[in-house]
PQR file with spaces between the fields and no chain letter, atoms N, CA, C, O and H, PARSE charges and radii, in Angstrom:
ATOM       1  N    UNK     1      -5.696   -4.433   18.260 -0.4000 1.5000
ATOM       2  CA   UNK     1      -6.843   -3.649   18.152 -0.0000 2.0000
ATOM       3  C    UNK     1      -7.433   -4.793   16.856  0.5500 1.7000
ATOM       4  O    UNK     1      -8.039   -5.852   17.018 -0.5500 1.4000
ATOM       5  N    UNK     2      -7.037   -4.182   15.668 -0.4000 1.5000
ATOM       6  CA   UNK     2      -7.529   -5.198   14.477 -0.0000 2.0000
ATOM       7  C    UNK     2      -6.821   -6.766   13.930  0.5500 1.7000
ATOM       8  O    UNK     2      -6.956   -7.699   13.139 -0.5500 1.4000
ATOM       9  H    UNK     2      -6.545   -3.321   15.536  0.4000 1.0000
ATOM      10  N    UNK     3      -5.868   -6.129   15.193 -0.4000 1.5000
ATOM      11  CA   UNK     3      -5.308   -7.960   14.753 -0.0000 2.0000
ATOM      12  C    UNK     3      -6.115   -8.988   14.890  0.5500 1.7000
ATOM      13  O    UNK     3      -6.546   -9.650   13.946 -0.5500 1.4000
ATOM      14  H    UNK     3      -5.758   -5.371   15.836  0.4000 1.0000
ATOM      15  N    UNK     4      -6.380   -9.190   16.151 -0.4000 1.5000
ATOM      16  CA   UNK     4      -7.282  -10.438   16.271 -0.0000 2.0000
ATOM      17  C    UNK     4      -8.435  -10.295   15.839  0.5500 1.7000
ATOM      18  O    UNK     4      -9.141  -11.169   16.341 -0.5500 1.4000
ATOM      19  H    UNK     4      -6.030   -8.652   16.917  0.4000 1.0000
ATOM      20  N    UNK     5      -9.130   -9.500   15.015 -0.4000 1.5000
ATOM      21  CA   UNK     5     -10.454   -9.652   14.298 -0.0000 2.0000
ATOM      22  C    UNK     5      -9.828   -9.944   12.908  0.5500 1.7000
ATOM      23  O    UNK     5     -10.510  -10.771   12.303 -0.5500 1.4000
ATOM      24  H    UNK     5      -8.556   -8.790   14.607  0.4000 1.0000
ATOM      25  N    UNK     6      -8.521   -9.438   12.074 -0.4000 1.5000
ATOM      26  CA   UNK     6      -8.591   -9.968   10.633 -0.0000 2.0000
ATOM      27  C    UNK     6      -8.103  -11.445   11.151  0.5500 1.7000
ATOM      28  O    UNK     6      -8.719  -12.324   10.550 -0.5500 1.4000
ATOM      29  H    UNK     6      -7.966   -8.766   12.565  0.4000 1.0000
ATOM      30  N    UNK     7      -7.230  -11.917   12.033 -0.4000 1.5000
ATOM      31  CA   UNK     7      -7.186  -13.346   12.296 -0.0000 2.0000
ATOM      32  C    UNK     7      -8.194  -14.342   12.398  0.5500 1.7000
ATOM      33  O    UNK     7      -7.961  -15.502   12.740 -0.5500 1.4000
ATOM      34  H    UNK     7      -6.729  -11.202   12.521  0.4000 1.0000
ATOM      35  N    UNK     8      -9.548  -13.800   12.040 -0.4000 1.5000
ATOM      36  CA   UNK     8     -10.558  -14.914   12.249 -0.0000 2.0000
ATOM      37  C    UNK     8     -11.504  -14.669   10.599  0.5500 1.7000
ATOM      38  O    UNK     8     -12.425  -15.324   10.111 -0.5500 1.4000
ATOM      39  H    UNK     8      -9.737  -12.858   11.762  0.4000 1.0000
ATOM      40  N    UNK     9     -10.711  -13.339   10.060 -0.4000 1.5000
ATOM      41  CA   UNK     9     -11.392  -12.859    8.960 -0.0000 2.0000
ATOM      42  C    UNK     9     -10.695  -12.492    7.538  0.5500 1.7000
ATOM      43  O    UNK     9     -10.510  -11.342    7.140 -0.5500 1.4000
ATOM      44  H    UNK     9      -9.963  -12.806   10.456  0.4000 1.0000
ATOM      45  N    UNK    10     -10.338  -13.704    6.832 -0.4000 1.5000
ATOM      46  CA   UNK    10      -9.141  -13.552    6.485 -0.0000 2.0000
ATOM      47  C    UNK    10     -10.072  -12.527    5.102  0.5500 1.7000
ATOM      48  O    UNK    10      -9.436  -11.567    4.666 -0.5500 1.4000
ATOM      49  H    UNK    10     -10.488  -14.639    7.155  0.4000 1.0000
ATOM      50  N    UNK    11     -11.181  -12.724    4.634 -0.4000 1.5000
ATOM      51  CA   UNK    11     -11.588  -12.244    3.136 -0.0000 2.0000
ATOM      52  C    UNK    11     -11.622  -10.221    3.711  0.5500 1.7000
ATOM      53  O    UNK    11     -11.241   -9.261    3.041 -0.5500 1.4000
ATOM      54  H    UNK    11     -11.698  -13.503    4.989  0.4000 1.0000
ATOM      55  N    UNK    12     -12.109  -10.221    4.864 -0.4000 1.5000
ATOM      56  CA   UNK    12     -12.186   -8.793    5.073 -0.0000 2.0000
ATOM      57  C    UNK    12     -10.980   -8.210    5.495  0.5500 1.7000
ATOM      58  O    UNK    12     -10.785   -7.015    5.719 -0.5500 1.4000
ATOM      59  H    UNK    12     -12.418  -11.000    5.409  0.4000 1.0000
ATOM      60  N    UNK    13     -10.072   -9.274    5.599 -0.4000 1.5000
ATOM      61  CA   UNK    13      -8.033   -8.864    5.125 -0.0000 2.0000
ATOM      62  C    UNK    13      -8.211   -8.117    4.147  0.5500 1.7000
ATOM      63  O    UNK    13      -8.112   -6.899    3.999 -0.5500 1.4000
ATOM      64  H    UNK    13     -10.231  -10.244    5.417  0.4000 1.0000
ATOM      65  N    UNK    14      -8.542   -9.127    3.341 -0.4000 1.5000
ATOM      66  CA   UNK    14      -8.059   -8.871    1.495 -0.0000 2.0000
ATOM      67  C    UNK    14      -8.702   -7.556    1.456  0.5500 1.7000
ATOM      68  O    UNK    14      -7.981   -6.592    1.196 -0.5500 1.4000
ATOM      69  H    UNK    14      -8.622  -10.117    3.461  0.4000 1.0000
ATOM      70  N    UNK    15      -9.994   -7.364    1.683 -0.4000 1.5000
ATOM      71  CA   UNK    15     -11.016   -6.390    1.435 -0.0000 2.0000
ATOM      72  C    UNK    15     -10.338   -4.767    1.891  0.5500 1.7000
ATOM      73  O    UNK    15     -10.487   -3.680    1.333 -0.5500 1.4000
ATOM      74  H    UNK    15     -10.579   -8.146    1.894  0.4000 1.0000
ATOM      75  N    UNK    16      -9.471   -5.182    3.264 -0.4000 1.5000
ATOM      76  CA   UNK    16      -8.985   -4.022    3.862 -0.0000 2.0000
ATOM      77  C    UNK    16      -7.819   -3.503    3.107  0.5500 1.7000
ATOM      78  O    UNK    16      -7.580   -2.338    2.787 -0.5500 1.4000
ATOM      79  H    UNK    16      -9.349   -6.065    3.718  0.4000 1.0000
ATOM      80  N    UNK    17      -7.279   -4.358    2.929 -0.4000 1.5000
ATOM      81  CA   UNK    17      -5.865   -4.011    2.372 -0.0000 2.0000
ATOM      82  C    UNK    17      -6.097   -3.885    0.891  0.5500 1.7000
ATOM      83  O    UNK    17      -5.071   -3.366    0.452 -0.5500 1.4000
ATOM      84  H    UNK    17      -7.473   -5.304    3.189  0.4000 1.0000
ATOM      85  N    UNK    18      -7.150   -4.157   -0.346 -0.4000 1.5000
ATOM      86  CA   UNK    18      -7.326   -3.918   -1.404 -0.0000 2.0000
ATOM      87  C    UNK    18      -7.718   -2.177   -1.404  0.5500 1.7000
ATOM      88  O    UNK    18      -7.102   -1.363   -2.093 -0.5500 1.4000
ATOM      89  H    UNK    18      -7.984   -4.578    0.011  0.4000 1.0000
ATOM      90  N    UNK    19      -8.919   -1.812   -0.441 -0.4000 1.5000
ATOM      91  CA   UNK    19      -9.170   -0.421   -0.220 -0.0000 2.0000
ATOM      92  C    UNK    19      -8.151    0.347    0.235  0.5500 1.7000
ATOM      93  O    UNK    19      -8.096    1.469   -0.267 -0.5500 1.4000
ATOM      94  H    UNK    19      -9.419   -2.473    0.118  0.4000 1.0000
ATOM      95  N    UNK    20      -7.501    0.126    0.872 -0.4000 1.5000
ATOM      96  CA   UNK    20      -6.463    0.921    1.783 -0.0000 2.0000
ATOM      97  C    UNK    20      -5.259    1.367    0.323  0.5500 1.7000
ATOM      98  O    UNK    20      -4.959    2.527    0.038 -0.5500 1.4000
ATOM      99  H    UNK    20      -7.546   -0.785    1.280  0.4000 1.0000
ATOM     100  N    UNK    21      -4.739    0.111   -0.417 -0.4000 1.5000
ATOM     101  CA   UNK    21      -3.791   -0.509   -1.440 -0.0000 2.0000
ATOM     102  C    UNK    21      -4.110    0.676   -2.303  0.5500 1.7000
ATOM     103  O    UNK    21      -3.231    1.300   -2.896 -0.5500 1.4000
ATOM     104  H    UNK    21      -4.983   -0.831   -0.186  0.4000 1.0000
ATOM     105  N    UNK    22      -5.525    1.005   -2.367 -0.4000 1.5000
ATOM     106  CA   UNK    22      -6.159    1.761   -4.190 -0.0000 2.0000
ATOM     107  C    UNK    22      -5.944    3.547   -3.376  0.5500 1.7000
ATOM     108  O    UNK    22      -5.458    4.560   -3.880 -0.5500 1.4000
ATOM     109  H    UNK    22      -6.240    0.498   -1.885  0.4000 1.0000
ATOM     110  N    UNK    23      -6.528    3.330   -1.994 -0.4000 1.5000
ATOM     111  CA   UNK    23      -6.515    4.467   -1.544 -0.0000 2.0000
ATOM     112  C    UNK    23      -4.894    5.199   -1.774  0.5500 1.7000
ATOM     113  O    UNK    23      -4.397    5.981   -2.585 -0.5500 1.4000
ATOM     114  H    UNK    23      -6.922    2.507   -1.585  0.4000 1.0000
ATOM     115  N    UNK    24      -4.561    4.661   -0.909 -0.4000 1.5000
ATOM     116  CA   UNK    24      -2.459    5.219   -1.225 -0.0000 2.0000
ATOM     117  C    UNK    24      -2.038    5.582   -2.309  0.5500 1.7000
ATOM     118  O    UNK    24      -1.664    6.731   -2.543 -0.5500 1.4000
ATOM     119  H    UNK    24      -4.964    4.025   -0.250  0.4000 1.0000
ATOM     120  N    UNK    25      -2.044    4.504   -3.241 -0.4000 1.5000
ATOM     121  CA   UNK    25      -2.124    4.695   -4.521 -0.0000 2.0000
ATOM     122  C    UNK    25      -2.553    5.784   -5.263  0.5500 1.7000
ATOM     123  O    UNK    25      -1.851    6.412   -6.056 -0.5500 1.4000
ATOM     124  H    UNK    25      -2.348    3.570   -3.051  0.4000 1.0000
ATOM     125  N    UNK    26      -4.077    6.067   -4.911 -0.4000 1.5000
ATOM     126  CA   UNK    26      -4.743    7.305   -5.769 -0.0000 2.0000
ATOM     127  C    UNK    26      -3.562    8.710   -4.725  0.5500 1.7000
ATOM     128  O    UNK    26      -2.974    9.615   -5.317 -0.5500 1.4000
ATOM     129  H    UNK    26      -4.646    5.557   -4.266  0.4000 1.0000
ATOM     130  N    UNK    27      -3.516    8.561   -3.580 -0.4000 1.5000
ATOM     131  CA   UNK    27      -3.195    9.844   -2.856 -0.0000 2.0000
ATOM     132  C    UNK    27      -1.511    9.932   -3.533  0.5500 1.7000
ATOM     133  O    UNK    27      -1.153   11.075   -3.821 -0.5500 1.4000
ATOM     134  H    UNK    27      -3.993    7.825   -3.099  0.4000 1.0000
ATOM     135  N    UNK    28      -0.834    9.178   -3.703 -0.4000 1.5000
ATOM     136  CA   UNK    28       0.858    8.994   -3.990 -0.0000 2.0000
ATOM     137  C    UNK    28       0.388    9.890   -5.773  0.5500 1.7000
ATOM     138  O    UNK    28       0.720   11.019   -6.135 -0.5500 1.4000
ATOM     139  H    UNK    28      -1.125    8.251   -3.470  0.4000 1.0000
ATOM     140  N    UNK    29      -0.368    8.957   -6.455 -0.4000 1.5000
ATOM     141  CA   UNK    29      -0.752    9.491   -7.614 -0.0000 2.0000
ATOM     142  C    UNK    29      -0.745   11.071   -8.036  0.5500 1.7000
ATOM     143  O    UNK    29      -0.178   11.534   -9.026 -0.5500 1.4000
ATOM     144  H    UNK    29      -0.637    8.040   -6.161  0.4000 1.0000
ATOM     145  N    UNK    30      -1.528   11.815   -7.030 -0.4000 1.5000
ATOM     146  CA   UNK    30      -2.440   13.213   -7.234 -0.0000 2.0000
ATOM     147  C    UNK    30      -1.065   13.967   -6.362  0.5500 1.7000
ATOM     148  O    UNK    30      -0.532   14.963   -6.852 -0.5500 1.4000
ATOM     149  H    UNK    30      -1.988   11.439   -6.227  0.4000 1.0000
ATOM     150  N    UNK    31      -0.615   13.428   -5.154 -0.4000 1.5000
ATOM     151  CA   UNK    31      -0.019   14.547   -4.164 -0.0000 2.0000
ATOM     152  C    UNK    31       1.574   14.145   -3.567  0.5500 1.7000
ATOM     153  O    UNK    31       2.314   14.944   -2.991 -0.5500 1.4000
ATOM     154  H    UNK    31      -1.048   12.619   -4.756  0.4000 1.0000
ATOM     155  N    UNK    32       1.868   12.799   -3.843 -0.4000 1.5000
ATOM     156  CA   UNK    32       2.797   12.004   -3.387 -0.0000 2.0000
ATOM     157  C    UNK    32       2.235   12.080   -2.182  0.5500 1.7000
ATOM     158  O    UNK    32       1.252   12.802   -2.016 -0.5500 1.4000
ATOM     159  H    UNK    32       1.268   12.150   -4.311  0.4000 1.0000
ATOM     160  N    UNK    33       2.846   11.250   -1.028 -0.4000 1.5000
ATOM     161  CA   UNK    33       2.928   10.358    0.811 -0.0000 2.0000
ATOM     162  C    UNK    33       2.000    9.550    0.514  0.5500 1.7000
ATOM     163  O    UNK    33       1.044    9.745    1.265 -0.5500 1.4000
ATOM     164  H    UNK    33       3.644   10.663   -1.163  0.4000 1.0000
ATOM     165  N    UNK    34       1.762    8.513   -0.416 -0.4000 1.5000
ATOM     166  CA   UNK    34       0.968    7.590   -0.391 -0.0000 2.0000
ATOM     167  C    UNK    34       1.142    6.714    0.856  0.5500 1.7000
ATOM     168  O    UNK    34       0.152    6.194    1.370 -0.5500 1.4000
ATOM     169  H    UNK    34       2.539    8.354   -1.026  0.4000 1.0000
ATOM     170  N    UNK    35       2.490    6.520    1.404 -0.4000 1.5000
ATOM     171  CA   UNK    35       3.341    5.548    2.306 -0.0000 2.0000
ATOM     172  C    UNK    35       2.791    6.304    3.638  0.5500 1.7000
ATOM     173  O    UNK    35       3.132    5.785    4.701 -0.5500 1.4000
ATOM     174  H    UNK    35       3.294    6.943    0.987  0.4000 1.0000
ATOM     175  N    UNK    36       2.058    7.355    3.699 -0.4000 1.5000
ATOM     176  CA   UNK    36       1.626    7.912    5.291 -0.0000 2.0000
ATOM     177  C    UNK    36       0.083    7.398    5.400  0.5500 1.7000
ATOM     178  O    UNK    36      -0.556    7.706    6.407 -0.5500 1.4000
ATOM     179  H    UNK    36       1.781    7.777    2.836  0.4000 1.0000
ATOM     180  N    UNK    37      -0.664    6.430    4.129 -0.4000 1.5000
ATOM     181  CA   UNK    37      -1.667    5.484    4.511 -0.0000 2.0000
ATOM     182  C    UNK    37      -1.186    4.059    4.526  0.5500 1.7000
ATOM     183  O    UNK    37      -1.519    3.268    5.408 -0.5500 1.4000
ATOM     184  H    UNK    37      -0.145    6.180    3.311  0.4000 1.0000
ATOM     185  N    UNK    38      -0.383    3.752    3.512 -0.4000 1.5000
ATOM     186  CA   UNK    38      -0.102    2.220    3.478 -0.0000 2.0000
ATOM     187  C    UNK    38       0.734    1.916    4.903  0.5500 1.7000
ATOM     188  O    UNK    38       0.722    0.764    5.335 -0.5500 1.4000
ATOM     189  H    UNK    38      -0.112    4.395    2.795  0.4000 1.0000
ATOM     190  N    UNK    39       1.337    2.787    5.502 -0.4000 1.5000
ATOM     191  CA   UNK    39       2.473    1.968    6.353 -0.0000 2.0000
ATOM     192  C    UNK    39       1.459    1.385    7.659  0.5500 1.7000
ATOM     193  O    UNK    39       1.333    0.219    8.035 -0.5500 1.4000
ATOM     194  H    UNK    39       1.347    3.724    5.152  0.4000 1.0000
ATOM     195  N    UNK    40       0.672    2.856    8.296 -0.4000 1.5000
ATOM     196  CA   UNK    40       0.031    2.748    9.431 -0.0000 2.0000
ATOM     197  C    UNK    40      -1.416    1.075    8.853  0.5500 1.7000
ATOM     198  O    UNK    40      -1.921    0.151    9.491 -0.5500 1.4000
ATOM     199  H    UNK    40       0.774    3.803    7.991  0.4000 1.0000
ATOM     200  N    UNK    41      -1.492    1.457    7.663 -0.4000 1.5000
ATOM     201  CA   UNK    41      -2.494    0.245    7.367 -0.0000 2.0000
ATOM     202  C    UNK    41      -1.975   -0.874    7.820  0.5500 1.7000
ATOM     203  O    UNK    41      -2.378   -1.584    8.741 -0.5500 1.4000
ATOM     204  H    UNK    41      -1.082    2.208    7.145  0.4000 1.0000
ATOM     205  N    UNK    42      -0.740   -1.046    6.888 -0.4000 1.5000
ATOM     206  CA   UNK    42      -0.137   -2.690    7.043 -0.0000 2.0000
ATOM     207  C    UNK    42      -0.084   -2.691    8.440  0.5500 1.7000
ATOM     208  O    UNK    42      -0.410   -3.786    8.899 -0.5500 1.4000
ATOM     209  H    UNK    42      -0.413   -0.470    6.140  0.4000 1.0000
ATOM     210  N    UNK    43       0.313   -1.565    9.564 -0.4000 1.5000
ATOM     211  CA   UNK    43       0.848   -1.998   10.925 -0.0000 2.0000
ATOM     212  C    UNK    43      -0.826   -2.567   11.330  0.5500 1.7000
ATOM     213  O    UNK    43      -0.931   -3.686   11.832 -0.5500 1.4000
ATOM     214  H    UNK    43       0.577   -0.676    9.190  0.4000 1.0000
ATOM     215  N    UNK    44      -1.823   -1.900   11.128 -0.4000 1.5000
ATOM     216  CA   UNK    44      -2.996   -2.349   11.833 -0.0000 2.0000
ATOM     217  C    UNK    44      -3.135   -4.246   12.001  0.5500 1.7000
ATOM     218  O    UNK    44      -3.409   -4.979   12.951 -0.5500 1.4000
ATOM     219  H    UNK    44      -1.737   -0.991   10.720  0.4000 1.0000
ATOM     220  N    UNK    45      -2.792   -4.487   10.578 -0.4000 1.5000
ATOM     221  CA   UNK    45      -2.596   -6.340   10.161 -0.0000 2.0000
ATOM     222  C    UNK    45      -1.896   -7.059   11.226  0.5500 1.7000
ATOM     223  O    UNK    45      -2.333   -8.091   11.736 -0.5500 1.4000
ATOM     224  H    UNK    45      -2.570   -3.892    9.806  0.4000 1.0000
ATOM     225  N    UNK    46      -0.643   -6.406   11.597 -0.4000 1.5000
ATOM     226  CA   UNK    46       0.032   -7.017   12.934 -0.0000 2.0000
ATOM     227  C    UNK    46       1.205   -7.801   12.128  0.5500 1.7000
ATOM     228  O    UNK    46       1.625   -8.859   12.596 -0.5500 1.4000
ATOM     229  H    UNK    46      -0.288   -5.568   11.183  0.4000 1.0000
ATOM     230  N    UNK    47       1.740   -7.274   10.901 -0.4000 1.5000
ATOM     231  CA   UNK    47       3.203   -7.675   10.438 -0.0000 2.0000
ATOM     232  C    UNK    47       4.320   -7.168   10.604  0.5500 1.7000
ATOM     233  O    UNK    47       4.513   -5.953   10.621 -0.5500 1.4000
ATOM     234  H    UNK    47       1.399   -6.415   10.521  0.4000 1.0000
ATOM     235  N    UNK    48       5.234   -8.070   10.753 -0.4000 1.5000
ATOM     236  CA   UNK    48       6.707   -7.432   11.549 -0.0000 2.0000
ATOM     237  C    UNK    48       6.644   -5.757   10.593  0.5500 1.7000
ATOM     238  O    UNK    48       5.928   -5.483    9.630 -0.5500 1.4000
ATOM     239  H    UNK    48       5.078   -9.058   10.740  0.4000 1.0000
ATOM     240  N    UNK    49       7.518   -5.009   11.194 -0.4000 1.5000
ATOM     241  CA   UNK    49       7.967   -3.664   10.685 -0.0000 2.0000
ATOM     242  C    UNK    49       8.759   -3.790    9.360  0.5500 1.7000
ATOM     243  O    UNK    49       8.721   -2.899    8.511 -0.5500 1.4000
ATOM     244  H    UNK    49       8.101   -5.232   11.976  0.4000 1.0000
ATOM     245  N    UNK    50       9.576   -5.081    9.194 -0.4000 1.5000
ATOM     246  CA   UNK    50      10.447   -5.334    7.993 -0.0000 2.0000
ATOM     247  C    UNK    50       9.708   -5.592    6.719  0.5500 1.7000
ATOM     248  O    UNK    50      10.109   -5.490    5.559 -0.5500 1.4000
ATOM     249  H    UNK    50       9.606   -5.805    9.884  0.4000 1.0000
ATOM     250  N    UNK    51       8.516   -5.954    7.196 -0.4000 1.5000
ATOM     251  CA   UNK    51       7.691   -6.411    5.758 -0.0000 2.0000
ATOM     252  C    UNK    51       7.024   -5.572    5.237  0.5500 1.7000
ATOM     253  O    UNK    51       6.851   -5.393    4.032 -0.5500 1.4000
ATOM     254  H    UNK    51       8.190   -6.037    8.138  0.4000 1.0000
ATOM     255  N    UNK    52       6.446   -4.785    6.442 -0.4000 1.5000
ATOM     256  CA   UNK    52       5.734   -3.273    6.466 -0.0000 2.0000
ATOM     257  C    UNK    52       6.554   -2.174    5.070  0.5500 1.7000
ATOM     258  O    UNK    52       6.220   -1.633    4.016 -0.5500 1.4000
ATOM     259  H    UNK    52       6.587   -4.931    7.421  0.4000 1.0000
ATOM     260  N    UNK    53       7.640   -2.313    5.841 -0.4000 1.5000
ATOM     261  CA   UNK    53       8.953   -1.355    4.870 -0.0000 2.0000
ATOM     262  C    UNK    53       9.374   -1.663    4.011  0.5500 1.7000
ATOM     263  O    UNK    53       9.849   -0.926    3.147 -0.5500 1.4000
ATOM     264  H    UNK    53       7.911   -2.752    6.698  0.4000 1.0000
ATOM     265  N    UNK    54       9.314   -3.125    3.992 -0.4000 1.5000
ATOM     266  CA   UNK    54       9.741   -3.684    2.219 -0.0000 2.0000
ATOM     267  C    UNK    54       8.065   -3.844    1.160  0.5500 1.7000
ATOM     268  O    UNK    54       8.138   -4.122   -0.037 -0.5500 1.4000
ATOM     269  H    UNK    54       8.928   -3.724    4.694  0.4000 1.0000
ATOM     270  N    UNK    55       7.117   -3.684    1.645 -0.4000 1.5000
ATOM     271  CA   UNK    55       6.094   -3.818    1.001 -0.0000 2.0000
ATOM     272  C    UNK    55       5.843   -2.526    0.191  0.5500 1.7000
ATOM     273  O    UNK    55       5.615   -2.403   -1.012 -0.5500 1.4000
ATOM     274  H    UNK    55       7.059   -3.458    2.618  0.4000 1.0000
ATOM     275  N    UNK    56       5.996   -1.105    1.676 -0.4000 1.5000
ATOM     276  CA   UNK    56       6.326   -0.265    1.164 -0.0000 2.0000
ATOM     277  C    UNK    56       7.269    0.542   -0.260  0.5500 1.7000
ATOM     278  O    UNK    56       6.934    1.433   -1.040 -0.5500 1.4000
ATOM     279  H    UNK    56       6.181   -1.205    2.654  0.4000 1.0000
ATOM     280  N    UNK    57       8.257   -0.079   -0.150 -0.4000 1.5000
ATOM     281  CA   UNK    57       9.206    0.076   -1.075 -0.0000 2.0000
ATOM     282  C    UNK    57       8.995   -0.434   -2.188  0.5500 1.7000
ATOM     283  O    UNK    57       9.081    0.197   -3.241 -0.5500 1.4000
ATOM     284  H    UNK    57       8.530   -0.803    0.484  0.4000 1.0000
ATOM     285  N    UNK    58       8.639   -1.847   -2.081 -0.4000 1.5000
ATOM     286  CA   UNK    58       7.913   -2.343   -3.420 -0.0000 2.0000
ATOM     287  C    UNK    58       7.127   -1.393   -4.102  0.5500 1.7000
ATOM     288  O    UNK    58       7.529   -0.768   -5.084 -0.5500 1.4000
ATOM     289  H    UNK    58       8.569   -2.360   -1.226  0.4000 1.0000
ATOM     290  N    UNK    59       5.812   -1.256   -3.505 -0.4000 1.5000
ATOM     291  CA   UNK    59       5.004   -0.083   -3.881 -0.0000 2.0000
ATOM     292  C    UNK    59       4.919    1.042   -4.626  0.5500 1.7000
ATOM     293  O    UNK    59       4.187    1.393   -5.552 -0.5500 1.4000
ATOM     294  H    UNK    59       5.485   -1.764   -2.708  0.4000 1.0000
ATOM     295  N    UNK    60       6.091    1.687   -3.855 -0.4000 1.5000
ATOM     296  CA   UNK    60       6.724    3.273   -4.389 -0.0000 2.0000
ATOM     297  C    UNK    60       7.093    2.616   -5.383  0.5500 1.7000
ATOM     298  O    UNK    60       6.257    2.553   -6.285 -0.5500 1.4000
ATOM     299  H    UNK    60       6.685    1.402   -3.104  0.4000 1.0000
ATOM     300  N    UNK    61       8.369    1.928   -5.603 -0.4000 1.5000
ATOM     301  CA   UNK    61       8.937    1.369   -7.034 -0.0000 2.0000
ATOM     302  C    UNK    61       8.311    1.281   -8.315  0.5500 1.7000
ATOM     303  O    UNK    61       8.608    1.799   -9.392 -0.5500 1.4000
ATOM     304  H    UNK    61       9.048    1.980   -4.871  0.4000 1.0000
ATOM     305  N    UNK    62       7.206    0.370   -7.912 -0.4000 1.5000
ATOM     306  CA   UNK    62       6.264   -0.118   -9.120 -0.0000 2.0000
ATOM     307  C    UNK    62       5.517    1.331   -9.254  0.5500 1.7000
ATOM     308  O    UNK    62       5.845    1.683  -10.387 -0.5500 1.4000
ATOM     309  H    UNK    62       6.965   -0.051   -7.037  0.4000 1.0000
ATOM     310  N    UNK    63       4.675    2.376   -8.698 -0.4000 1.5000
ATOM     311  CA   UNK    63       4.423    3.468   -8.980 -0.0000 2.0000
ATOM     312  C    UNK    63       5.074    4.500   -9.680  0.5500 1.7000
ATOM     313  O    UNK    63       4.530    5.322  -10.419 -0.5500 1.4000
ATOM     314  H    UNK    63       4.409    2.090   -7.778  0.4000 1.0000
ATOM     315  N    UNK    64       6.572    4.390   -9.336 -0.4000 1.5000
ATOM     316  CA   UNK    64       7.659    5.474  -10.023 -0.0000 2.0000
ATOM     317  C    UNK    64       7.858    4.638  -11.337  0.5500 1.7000
ATOM     318  O    UNK    64       7.656    5.282  -12.366 -0.5500 1.4000
ATOM     319  H    UNK    64       7.013    3.723   -8.736  0.4000 1.0000
ATOM     320  N    UNK    65       8.182    3.448  -11.479 -0.4000 1.5000
ATOM     321  CA   UNK    65       8.410    2.280  -12.326 -0.0000 2.0000
ATOM     322  C    UNK    65       7.222    2.860  -13.869  0.5500 1.7000
ATOM     323  O    UNK    65       7.470    3.202  -15.025 -0.5500 1.4000
ATOM     324  H    UNK    65       8.345    2.924  -10.643  0.4000 1.0000
ATOM     325  N    UNK    66       6.116    2.733  -13.174 -0.4000 1.5000
ATOM     326  CA   UNK    66       4.974    3.144  -14.213 -0.0000 2.0000
ATOM     327  C    UNK    66       5.032    4.141  -14.817  0.5500 1.7000
ATOM     328  O    UNK    66       4.996    4.315  -16.035 -0.5500 1.4000
ATOM     329  H    UNK    66       5.914    2.455  -12.235  0.4000 1.0000
ATOM     330  N    UNK    67       5.179    5.272  -13.519 -0.4000 1.5000
ATOM     331  CA   UNK    67       4.899    7.123  -14.176 -0.0000 2.0000
ATOM     332  C    UNK    67       6.664    6.859  -14.969  0.5500 1.7000
ATOM     333  O    UNK    67       6.892    7.611  -15.917 -0.5500 1.4000
ATOM     334  H    UNK    67       5.207    5.131  -12.530  0.4000 1.0000
ATOM     335  N    UNK    68       7.368    6.238  -14.731 -0.4000 1.5000
ATOM     336  CA   UNK    68       8.327    6.862  -15.995 -0.0000 2.0000
ATOM     337  C    UNK    68       7.983    5.727  -17.429  0.5500 1.7000
ATOM     338  O    UNK    68       8.196    6.021  -18.605 -0.5500 1.4000
ATOM     339  H    UNK    68       7.183    5.627  -13.962  0.4000 1.0000
ATOM     340  N    UNK    69       7.621    4.892  -17.110 -0.4000 1.5000
ATOM     341  CA   UNK    69       7.030    4.417  -18.395 -0.0000 2.0000
ATOM     342  C    UNK    69       6.363    5.349  -19.079  0.5500 1.7000
ATOM     343  O    UNK    69       6.827    5.936  -20.057 -0.5500 1.4000
ATOM     344  H    UNK    69       7.448    4.653  -16.154  0.4000 1.0000
ATOM     345  N    UNK    70       5.316    5.519  -18.632 -0.4000 1.5000
ATOM     346  CA   UNK    70       4.037    6.461  -19.027 -0.0000 2.0000
ATOM     347  C    UNK    70       4.726    7.561  -20.119  0.5500 1.7000
ATOM     348  O    UNK    70       4.590    7.671  -21.338 -0.5500 1.4000
ATOM     349  H    UNK    70       4.939    5.043  -17.837  0.4000 1.0000
ATOM     350  N    UNK    71       5.527    8.323  -19.136 -0.4000 1.5000
ATOM     351  CA   UNK    71       6.317    9.438  -19.185 -0.0000 2.0000
ATOM     352  C    UNK    71       7.021    9.349  -20.888  0.5500 1.7000
ATOM     353  O    UNK    71       6.893    9.972  -21.942 -0.5500 1.4000
ATOM     354  H    UNK    71       5.637    8.234  -18.146  0.4000 1.0000
ATOM     355  N    UNK    72       7.739    8.276  -20.419 -0.4000 1.5000
ATOM     356  CA   UNK    72       8.946    7.704  -22.014 -0.0000 2.0000
ATOM     357  C    UNK    72       7.976    7.682  -23.061  0.5500 1.7000
ATOM     358  O    UNK    72       8.001    8.461  -24.014 -0.5500 1.4000
ATOM     359  H    UNK    72       7.843    7.770  -19.563  0.4000 1.0000
ATOM     360  N    UNK    73       6.989    6.652  -22.858 -0.4000 1.5000
ATOM     361  CA   UNK    73       5.923    6.418  -24.129 -0.0000 2.0000
ATOM     362  C    UNK    73       5.304    7.346  -24.779  0.5500 1.7000
ATOM     363  O    UNK    73       5.114    7.468  -25.989 -0.5500 1.4000
ATOM     364  H    UNK    73       6.968    6.019  -22.084  0.4000 1.0000
ATOM     365  N    UNK    74       4.947    8.102  -23.757 -0.4000 1.5000
ATOM     366  CA   UNK    74       4.286    9.735  -24.526 -0.0000 2.0000
ATOM     367  C    UNK    74       4.943   10.871  -25.040  0.5500 1.7000
ATOM     368  O    UNK    74       4.315   11.847  -25.451 -0.5500 1.4000
ATOM     369  H    UNK    74       5.101    8.002  -22.774  0.4000 1.0000
ATOM     370  N    UNK    75       6.692   10.770  -25.041 -0.4000 1.5000
ATOM     371  CA   UNK    75       7.115   11.649  -25.585 -0.0000 2.0000
ATOM     372  C    UNK    75       7.236   11.510  -27.376  0.5500 1.7000
ATOM     373  O    UNK    75       7.694   12.441  -28.038 -0.5500 1.4000
ATOM     374  H    UNK    75       7.203    9.977  -24.708  0.4000 1.0000
C-alpha cells in the first residue's frame, strides 16, 4: 500500500516517520503504549520486522532513560 509510494518519495517518508515518531512519543509520555503507534507506522514503510522491533525497543529505552534522568535530577 504505502511501500510503493514511499519508495519514490523519500522526503515524504521522512516527514511521515517524524510525525509518527513524535505522536508515538507523546502518547508514550502521557499514557504509555507508544509502540502501538510506532510499530504499525514503521510496518507501513516496508522495513523488515526485526528492524521494526529493534527500532521500537531503542525508542522505548531512550524514553525510559530520559525519564529516569529527569526524575533523578529533580530529587
